[in-house]
Residue, then its C-alpha position, 0 to 999 in steps of 0.5 A: m172274117s177280119t184281117p189277123q193282127i200280130k199276136h206273137n203266139t206263133r214262132s213265125e209271129q215271134l221271129f217277125s217281132r225279132a226281125v222288125e228290129l234287125l231288117p227294115g219292115g222285118v223283111n229283105s224285099p217288100v213283097r215278103a211283107f204281109k203289109s197289104v194283108g195283115g198279120a205277120p209273114r210265115f217264116i219258111k223252114s223247108a220246101k219240097g216239091a209243091f210244098i212249103t213248110d213254116v217254122d210252126g210245122q204248118t205245110y202249105i201247097d205253094y203258088v208263089g214258087s220263090w216268085g216264079p223260078m220253081i218251075l220244076g217244083h222246090a228242092d227238085d232232086e236232080v237240081l240238088a244232085a247237080l248242085q252238090d256235085v259242083m259245090m264240092r268244086g268251089t262256089s265261085f272263082g271270079a274267072p271263067t268256067e265252061l258251065e257259063l258258056e253251056l247256059a249261054e248256048e242254052i239261052i241263045q238256042c231258045v230265045p229268038s232275040i238273043e245271039m250273045v248274052r251277059m250274065t248278071s246276079s239279079g233281074t234288076e242288074a239285068v235290067f239296069s244294064a240293058i237300059r244303059l246298053a240301049r242309051g249307049v247304042t242309040g246315043k239317046n236318054k229317054i226311056i218309056k215304060f208302062e204304068g204297073c209295070y216293075h222292072g226291079h229297083v232301078d232308079s230311072l224305072l221306079v216311076k209308076a211301078g207295080s208290085g211291092v210299090a203298088t202294094l205299099g201305096l208308094p207311087d214313086s221312091p224317095g231317093v230317086p233324083e228328078s233328073l232321072a225320073r224326067e228321063t223316064l216317060t210312062a204310058p198305060f199298058n195296052d194303050i198304044e195311042s198313048v205310045e204314039a203320042i209320046f213318040a210324036e212329042h219326044g221321038a228323037t230323044i227316046a232310046a228304048v221302050i221297055i215292057e213286061p210283054v205279059v205283066g206279073n207286077m200288077g197281077c198277071v195282065a196280058p197284052h191285047d191282041g197286036y199290041l206288042q207288035a204294034l210297040r215293035d212297029i213304032t220303036t222300029r220306025h223311030d230308031a228307038l230299041l224295044i226292051f222285053d223284061e222277060v225276067m219273069t216270063g222267060f222260059r215260064l210261058a214257053r221256052g222262048g218266053a213271051q216273045e215266042l208266044y206272041n211271035v214278036t222279037p225285041d232288040i234286048t231281052t232281060l232274063g232271070k228267075i228260071i235260068g238260075g233254077g231258084l238261085p240268084v241270077g239274071a241276064f240280058g241279051a240281044s244280037k251280036d252287033i248290039m251285045r258287042h258294044i258291052a265291055p270288054a268287047g266295047t265301051i259301055y261298061q258293065a261288071g259282076t264279080l259273081s255273075g255266072n257263078p258255078l251254083a246258079v249256072t248249074a241250077g239253071l242248066v238242069t232246069l232249062r234242059r228239063l224244059k226242053d220237052e214240049a209236053v212240059y208246057q202242055q202239062l203246065e197249061h192243062r193244070s193252070a187252066k184246071l186251077c183257074e177255071g175251078m177257082a172261078q167256078a168256086a167264086r161264082d158258086a159263092n156269088l162273089e165277083t172275081v176276074t182271073n187272068r192267066v197266060g200259061s202257068m201265070f195267073t191272078t184272081f182279081f177281086t173286081n167285076e171288070a176286065v183287068t187290062d192296065w193299072t187303072s183297072a187293076n187297082r180298082s180290085n178290092r184289096e180288103l177282100y183279097a186279104r180276107f181271101f188270102h188268110a182264108m186260103l192259109d188257114e186251108g193250107i194254101y200259100l198265095a202271094p201276100s198281095q193282090f198285085e202279084a201273079g201266082f205260078m204253077s209248077l210241075a210238082h202241082t198234081d191234078e190231086l193238089i190242084d183239086k184240093t186247092i179248088e176245094a180250099a177256094r170254095t170254103a175261102f170264098r164262102l167265108v169272105m162272103s159271110d163276112e160282108 
């Protein structure tokens, strides 16, 4: 089974042909492109629950979930009703609302590291604001990040990033000044000795370490036992700040995010995805002592006209309040485990070597025969086999990420019946992949 070419026969293909004349690469974000798997991206017309439907009328069981925020499922009835109600009163005021305070209270109540929070309009904005805050508080400039971790398209962090950068084969990005790149030091994920070595050489100039505590942007990769605590200990010892980028993991892996799951408290946390219930949103938070450095309370400037807008805040409030029931995370754990175990068995039955990584309701199937613990091991996965599998699953009505280097996501709308259908689809897809070998 070869990778499909663009033939312009379907409505999606026709729209993509039009899109490449209007948008760079035909998309508004590189991860939406099918560049690494071939063919034209599906243009989506509607979504409901665990399903998305494209402009050609094809419906798929969706495991992308708008890249994570759709933990309740698409077009949740309660979220839509709340949005309709608040929308009738206005979409944005450029002035404070009580809704912002309610969302801040929900976040502070749940996330261990956060005593005060500032809303933004995207995860990227939250991250670059957190970096500025760390530099301003410490008076130091250098940042340590990890190979394969992606923190949005922040200039100083677009170095050895994962996600769309890895998919497109771009090690860095033109347009990032060398002077900024020099302020970013990189280490392999899950290698604490390399971090110790960097601090031994540059410790006096390092403002912060930023990490995805569970990586989602080179596929799902978990931290080794004790790794996050070791980072906590090193940064404390060197008077540097520890930043957890929980844009993807916040409220996804546990109500308090990865920091609750692993019982490690960072100095600063960035959030996004779920706290907007599917609408554009971001946030960063820390202790009151740190956050009071942010203007207008302090001198470190950060602003955003649409930050905390009523629509995103409302969708986030409905979502976070629904996640208060611990049974929610038990259900996500059960169904995610069932899916991943079933797909792994289907691969074995087809005599195909794969490795499935999962933490809670985040998961990735890698086409490799070795453990995936960092960018080096992830990068050895067979992209060609993944592309074949991706298209075989599309043909079976299953929508996965169009990249080997992205996590999949479970939602509350994925029933056991849908998971069974997905596993059976995987059996067929794996056999097709092997038959083309």
